[in-house]
C-alpha positions as CSV (number, residue, x, y, z in Angstrom):
1,M,0.0,0.1,-0.1
2,N,1.1,3.7,-0.6
3,L,0.7,6.4,2.2
4,V,-0.5,9.6,1.7
5,V,-1.4,12.1,4.7
6,E,-3.9,14.8,3.9
7,F,-4.1,17.6,6.3
8,K,-7.0,20.4,6.8
9,A,-6.2,24.0,6.2
10,K,-8.3,27.3,6.4
11,D,-6.2,29.1,3.9
12,L,-4.7,27.1,1.2
13,E,-2.6,30.0,-0.1
14,K,-1.5,30.8,3.5
15,I,-0.2,27.3,4.4
16,K,1.5,26.5,0.7
17,A,3.6,29.9,1.4
18,F,4.1,28.4,5.1
19,Y,5.6,24.9,3.9
20,T,7.5,26.6,0.7
21,K,9.3,29.1,2.5
22,S,9.9,26.9,5.6
23,F,10.8,23.4,4.1
24,D,11.0,23.7,0.3
25,W,7.8,21.9,-0.5
26,S,6.2,22.1,-4.0
27,F,2.4,22.6,-4.6
28,T,-0.1,21.2,-7.4
29,D,-3.7,22.7,-7.0
30,Y,-6.4,20.4,-7.8
31,G,-9.2,22.8,-7.8
32,P,-10.0,25.5,-5.6
33,T,-10.3,23.3,-2.3
34,Y,-7.2,21.2,-2.7
35,T,-3.8,21.3,-3.1
36,A,-1.2,18.3,-3.2
37,F,2.4,18.7,-2.0
38,S,5.7,17.1,-2.8
39,E,9.3,17.1,-2.3
40,S,8.3,16.6,1.5
41,G,9.3,12.8,1.8
42,V,5.4,11.6,1.7
43,K,2.7,12.1,-0.6
44,G,0.0,14.4,0.7
45,G,-2.2,17.6,0.6
46,F,-4.2,20.4,2.1
47,E,-8.1,20.4,1.8
48,K,-9.6,23.6,2.4
49,T,-12.1,23.5,5.2
50,E,-14.4,26.1,7.1
51,N,-15.0,24.1,9.9
52,D,-13.0,24.1,13.4
53,I,-9.9,21.6,12.6
54,V,-9.5,19.3,15.2
55,N,-8.0,16.2,13.9
56,G,-6.3,18.0,10.9
57,A,-4.3,15.0,9.9
58,L,-6.1,11.9,7.8
59,V,-3.9,9.3,6.9
60,V,-4.9,7.8,3.2
61,L,-3.6,4.3,2.2
62,Y,-3.9,3.1,-1.5
63,H,-5.9,-0.2,-2.5
64,K,-6.4,-1.4,-6.1
65,D,-9.8,-2.8,-5.4
66,L,-11.9,-0.4,-3.3
67,D,-15.0,-2.8,-3.3
68,S,-13.0,-5.8,-1.8
69,I,-11.3,-3.8,0.9
70,K,-14.4,-1.9,1.8
71,R,-15.9,-5.6,2.5
72,K,-13.2,-6.7,4.5
73,I,-12.8,-3.4,6.8
74,I,-16.6,-4.0,7.5
75,K,-15.8,-7.4,8.1
76,S,-13.5,-6.5,10.7
77,N,-15.5,-4.5,12.7
78,G,-14.8,-1.3,10.9
79,K,-16.9,1.4,10.0
80,I,-17.7,3.3,7.1
81,S,-17.7,7.0,7.7
82,K,-18.0,8.4,4.1
83,D,-18.8,5.9,1.3
84,I,-17.1,5.6,-1.9
85,F,-16.6,9.0,-3.8
86,S,-14.8,9.8,-6.8
87,F,-12.3,13.3,-6.6
88,P,-9.8,14.5,-9.5
89,G,-7.2,11.7,-8.6
90,G,-9.9,8.6,-8.8
91,H,-12.0,7.6,-6.0
92,R,-11.8,6.9,-2.1
93,F,-13.6,6.2,1.1
94,H,-13.1,7.3,4.9
95,F,-13.5,4.4,7.0
96,I,-13.4,4.6,11.3
97,D,-11.3,1.5,12.8
98,P,-12.2,0.1,16.3
99,S,-10.5,2.8,18.2
100,G,-12.1,5.2,16.7
101,N,-9.4,6.5,14.2
102,E,-10.5,7.8,10.4
103,L,-8.5,6.8,7.8
104,A,-9.3,6.8,3.9
105,I,-8.4,4.1,1.0
106,W,-8.4,5.5,-2.5
107,S,-7.7,3.8,-5.8
108,D,-7.2,5.5,-9.4
109,K,-9.1,2.7,-10.6
């Protein structure tokens, strides 16, 4: 599995400026509400939000078959918190593990 970490941000321009100046990260915008970063050692991005940021990081795992991994998660007592949806990079869903952690799984298929 590949790993992606997504963060929430109130202002994408400010967050891009901060990480570019502080860490020399590069960014690619995918519409007005999402920017992906590179040159950081891990793949990831920032999603624009107006909500309070409580848990700002979302770990996103890759799997080639979302339907099969979704069934395994449910069978293993995980709960689906956001069903499969499409986005500019493919499709994904979110789930809650037995400890209450929310993660996501994406596929480019």
